[in-house]
C-alpha positions in Angstrom: -120.6 -20.1 284.7 -123.5 -18.0 283.4 -126.4 -19.7 281.6 -127.3 -18.1 278.3 -131.0 -17.6 277.5 -132.7 -19.1 274.5 -132.0 -22.1 272.4 -134.3 -25.1 271.7 -131.8 -27.9 271.2 -128.9 -27.1 273.5 -128.0 -25.5 276.9 -125.2 -22.9 276.7 -123.1 -21.3 279.4 -120.5 -18.5 279.4 -117.5 -19.8 281.3 -115.2 -17.1 282.7 -112.3 -16.6 285.0 -110.0 -13.6 285.6 -108.2 -14.1 282.3 -110.2 -16.4 279.9 -113.6 -16.6 278.4 -115.2 -19.6 276.7 -118.6 -21.0 275.8 -119.8 -24.3 277.0 -122.5 -26.1 275.0 -124.4 -29.2 276.3 -126.4 -31.0 273.6 -129.8 -31.7 275.0 -131.8 -33.3 272.2 -129.6 -36.1 270.9 -126.8 -38.4 272.0 -125.3 -38.9 268.6 -121.5 -38.5 268.6 -121.3 -38.6 264.8 -123.4 -35.5 264.4 -121.2 -33.5 266.7 -117.9 -34.8 265.3 -119.1 -33.8 261.8 -120.0 -30.3 263.0 -116.6 -30.0 264.7 -114.7 -31.3 261.6 -116.4 -28.5 259.5 -115.6 -25.9 262.2 -112.0 -26.9 262.4 -111.6 -26.6 258.6 -113.3 -23.2 258.6 -111.1 -22.1 261.6 -108.0 -22.6 259.5 -109.2 -20.2 256.8 -108.8 -16.3 256.7 -112.5 -15.6 256.9 -113.8 -12.0 257.2 -116.0 -13.1 260.1 -115.4 -15.4 263.1 -116.9 -18.9 263.6 -117.0 -21.0 266.7 -113.7 -22.9 267.2 -113.9 -26.1 269.4 -111.3 -26.2 272.3 -109.7 -29.6 272.7 -109.2 -31.5 276.0 -105.7 -32.5 277.0 -106.1 -35.6 275.0 -107.3 -33.8 271.9 -111.0 -34.6 272.1 -113.4 -31.8 271.3 -116.4 -33.3 273.1 -116.9 -35.3 276.3 -119.8 -37.4 277.6 -121.4 -36.3 280.8 -122.2 -39.6 282.6 -123.9 -37.7 285.4 -126.2 -36.0 282.9 -127.6 -39.1 281.3 -124.9 -39.4 278.6 -125.3 -35.9 277.2 -122.3 -34.6 275.2 -120.6 -31.3 276.0 -118.0 -29.2 274.3 -116.2 -25.9 274.8 -115.7 -23.1 272.2 -113.5 -20.1 272.2 -115.5 -17.0 273.2 -116.2 -14.5 270.3 -116.7 -10.8 271.0 -119.9 -9.3 269.6 -123.5 -8.4 270.2 -126.6 -10.4 269.4 -128.9 -8.3 267.2 -132.1 -7.0 268.8 -135.4 -7.5 267.2 -135.9 -4.0 265.7 -132.4 -3.8 264.2 -132.3 -4.0 260.4 -129.1 -2.2 259.4 -126.9 -5.4 259.3 -128.8 -7.4 256.6 -126.5 -6.4 253.7 -123.5 -7.5 255.7 -125.4 -10.6 256.7 -126.0 -11.4 253.0 -122.3 -10.9 252.2 -121.2 -13.1 255.1 -123.7 -15.9 254.2 -122.5 -15.7 250.5 -118.9 -15.9 251.6 -119.6 -18.9 253.8 -121.5 -20.6 251.0 -118.5 -20.2 248.6 -116.1 -21.5 251.3 -118.3 -24.5 252.3 -118.5 -25.6 248.6 -114.8 -26.4 248.7 -114.6 -28.0 252.2 -114.2 -31.7 252.7 -114.5 -32.5 256.4 -113.5 -36.1 255.8 -116.7 -37.4 257.5 -120.2 -38.3 256.1 -123.0 -35.8 257.1 -125.5 -37.2 259.5 -128.4 -34.8 259.0 -130.4 -35.3 255.8 -131.1 -32.6 253.2 -134.3 -30.6 253.9 -136.1 -32.2 251.1 -135.8 -35.7 252.6 -138.7 -34.9 255.1 -140.0 -38.4 255.3 -136.7 -39.9 256.2 -135.7 -37.0 258.6 -138.9 -37.2 260.6 -140.0 -40.9 260.7 -142.6 -40.2 263.4 -144.3 -37.6 261.1 -145.9 -39.8 258.6 -148.6 -38.3 256.3 -151.2 -40.1 258.3 -149.9 -38.7 261.6 -149.7 -35.1 260.3 -153.2 -35.2 258.7 -154.7 -36.7 261.9 -153.0 -34.1 264.1 -154.0 -31.2 261.8 -157.5 -32.2 260.7 -158.6 -33.9 264.0 -156.6 -32.0 266.6 -156.4 -33.5 270.1 -157.5 -31.6 273.1 -154.5 -29.3 273.6 -154.7 -28.1 270.0 -158.5 -27.9 269.3 -158.4 -24.0 269.4 -155.7 -24.1 266.7 -157.8 -26.0 264.1 -157.6 -23.2 261.5 -153.8 -22.8 261.9 -153.2 -26.5 261.8 -155.4 -26.8 258.7 -153.2 -24.2 257.0 -150.0 -26.1 258.0 -151.5 -29.4 256.8 -152.1 -27.8 253.3 -148.5 -26.5 253.3 -147.2 -29.9 254.2 -149.2 -31.5 251.4 -148.2 -28.8 248.9 -144.5 -29.2 249.7 -144.7 -33.0 249.5 -145.9 -32.6 245.9 -143.1 -30.1 245.1 -140.0 -31.9 246.1 -139.4 -33.7 242.8 -136.4 -32.1 241.0 -134.7 -30.6 244.0 -132.2 -33.4 243.9 -131.0 -32.1 240.5 -130.0 -28.7 241.8 -126.4 -27.9 242.8 -125.5 -29.4 246.1 -122.8 -28.6 248.7 -122.3 -28.2 252.4 -124.7 -25.6 253.9 -125.1 -24.1 257.3 -128.8 -24.7 257.1 -129.9 -22.6 260.1 -128.6 -19.0 259.6 -130.8 -16.5 261.2 -130.5 -13.5 263.6 -130.1 -15.8 266.6 -127.1 -17.4 265.1 -124.9 -14.4 264.4 -123.1 -11.7 266.3 -122.6 -8.0 265.3 -119.6 -5.9 265.7 -120.0 -4.1 269.0 -118.6 -0.9 267.5 -120.7 -1.1 264.4 -124.0 -3.0 264.4 -124.1 -2.8 260.6 -121.4 -5.4 260.4 -121.6 -9.1 261.1 -118.8 -10.2 263.4 -119.5 -14.0 263.6 -121.7 -16.8 262.3 -122.6 -19.3 264.9 -124.2 -22.7 265.6 -123.2 -25.1 262.8 -125.0 -28.0 264.4 -127.3 -28.7 261.4 -124.6 -28.2 258.7 -125.0 -30.9 256.1 -124.9 -31.5 252.3 -128.0 -30.0 250.7 -129.2 -27.8 247.9 -127.0 -24.8 247.7 -129.9 -22.4 247.3 -131.3 -23.7 250.6 -128.9 -21.3 252.4 -130.5 -18.0 251.2 -134.0 -19.6 251.2 -133.7 -20.3 255.0 -132.6 -16.7 255.7 -135.2 -15.1 253.4 -138.0 -17.2 255.0 -137.0 -15.7 258.3 -137.2 -12.1 257.2 -140.9 -11.9 256.7 -141.7 -10.7 260.2 -138.9 -8.1 260.2 -139.6 -4.4 260.4 -139.2 -3.0 256.9 -139.2 -6.5 255.5 -138.9 -5.4 251.9 -135.8 -3.4 252.6 -134.3 -6.2 254.7 -134.8 -8.6 251.8 -133.3 -6.2 249.3 -130.3 -5.6 251.6 -129.7 -9.3 252.2 -130.0 -10.2 248.5 -127.6 -7.4 247.5 -125.0 -8.6 249.9 -125.5 -12.3 249.1 -125.4 -11.7 245.3 -122.0 -10.1 245.5 -120.6 -13.5 246.5 -122.9 -16.2 244.9 -124.4 -16.4 241.5 -127.4 -18.7 241.5 -128.6 -20.5 238.4 -132.0 -19.7 237.0 -133.3 -23.1 238.2 -132.0 -22.3 241.7 -133.7 -19.0 241.8 -137.0 -20.5 240.6 -136.7 -23.1 243.4 -136.4 -20.5 246.2 -140.1 -20.2 246.9 -140.4 -24.0 247.3 -137.3 -24.0 249.5 -138.7 -21.2 251.7 -141.9 -23.1 252.3 -139.9 -26.3 252.8 -138.1 -24.5 255.6 -141.3 -23.7 257.4 -142.7 -27.2 257.0 -139.4 -28.6 258.3 -139.6 -26.5 261.4 -143.2 -27.6 261.9 -142.2 -31.3 261.7 -139.3 -30.7 264.0 -141.5 -29.4 266.8 -144.2 -32.0 266.2 -141.5 -34.7 266.6 -140.3 -33.0 269.8 -143.9 -33.1 271.1 -144.5 -36.7 270.1 -141.2 -37.8 271.7 -142.1 -36.0 274.9 -139.2 -33.5 274.6 -141.6 -30.5 274.7 -144.9 -29.9 276.4 -148.0 -29.0 274.4 -147.6 -25.2 274.9 -144.3 -25.2 272.9 -146.0 -26.8 269.9 -149.0 -24.5 270.3 -146.7 -21.4 270.1 -144.9 -22.8 267.1 -148.1 -23.6 265.3 -149.3 -20.0 265.7 -146.0 -18.5 264.5 -145.5 -20.9 261.6 -149.1 -20.5 260.3 -148.5 -16.7 260.3 -145.2 -17.2 258.4 -146.9 -19.4 255.8 -149.6 -16.8 255.3 -146.9 -14.1 254.8 -145.0 -16.4 252.4 -148.1 -16.8 250.3 -148.5 -13.0 250.1 -144.9 -11.9 249.7 -143.1 -14.7 247.9 -143.4 -13.2 244.4 -141.9 -9.8 245.5 -139.1 -11.6 247.3 -138.3 -13.6 244.2 -138.3 -10.5 242.1 -135.9 -8.8 244.4 -133.5 -11.8 244.5 -133.6 -12.0 240.7 -132.9 -8.3 240.3 -129.9 -8.3 242.6 -128.5 -11.4 241.0 -128.8 -9.8 237.6 -127.3 -6.5 238.8 -124.3 -8.3 240.3 -123.8 -10.5 237.2 -123.2 -7.3 235.1 -120.4 -6.0 237.3 
């Protein structure tokens, strides 16, 4: 077994012998069987379809279970997936974004028609208060406006995130009325593989742990919100929107909601790491790093949201005429 680097919520190993390869995942941050069973039910449905890219397929035990409880590891759950050939994109790569957009759009279309037969456990992004019960408005304001000792040097960044939190809390009304379906919810460069022979093509979409029923437009919003720090960000946004728009036609209301959904993604990540800190899962330095990164992202969003929305609208219109 070889431990894979990276990952905040799980530990991953490559498992190999002379003839077989697999991927072992150990879920570190929750002990909720229902969450994993829902994820696996979605993956098994997807695995039966002729998709143009690969997805992780759970491997069953001799009794048919796709997860086991590790008693010696405090009750953590583990599962095994078939190994998928491909390369993780490196930071400076940008040539795959059109393929990424097309793959994300294809996945969105397919997920709209899938019924895994189980009730999603994760809440939609816009249900922030229910999803993060430890992060009440009072707790967030106190952390951000009166930062404790480990965070006093980040007062400016925390103040910015507090304003983003309050802004998004006032902007959630009406999102429930937008089209809903199953969404992956966490598509980004770390959750995909590229074809080894051609890094312009996406080979696989990975990590469906947070798949749930949510606003359909949340899928492209999550991805677009992650493109701000990319080299040649404007071209990356254009390429992604071109590929995505070939597969999905968003309504005018959905397009208008994308800026709110992008900011919602950043606030959600902030609350996720605040919760991990409050629960003792992470030490202070992890939240410190995330506060710096997220405050930079929120600043970029403020500066570039209008051009991103313009590009998305143009590509949607261009593809609607074809």
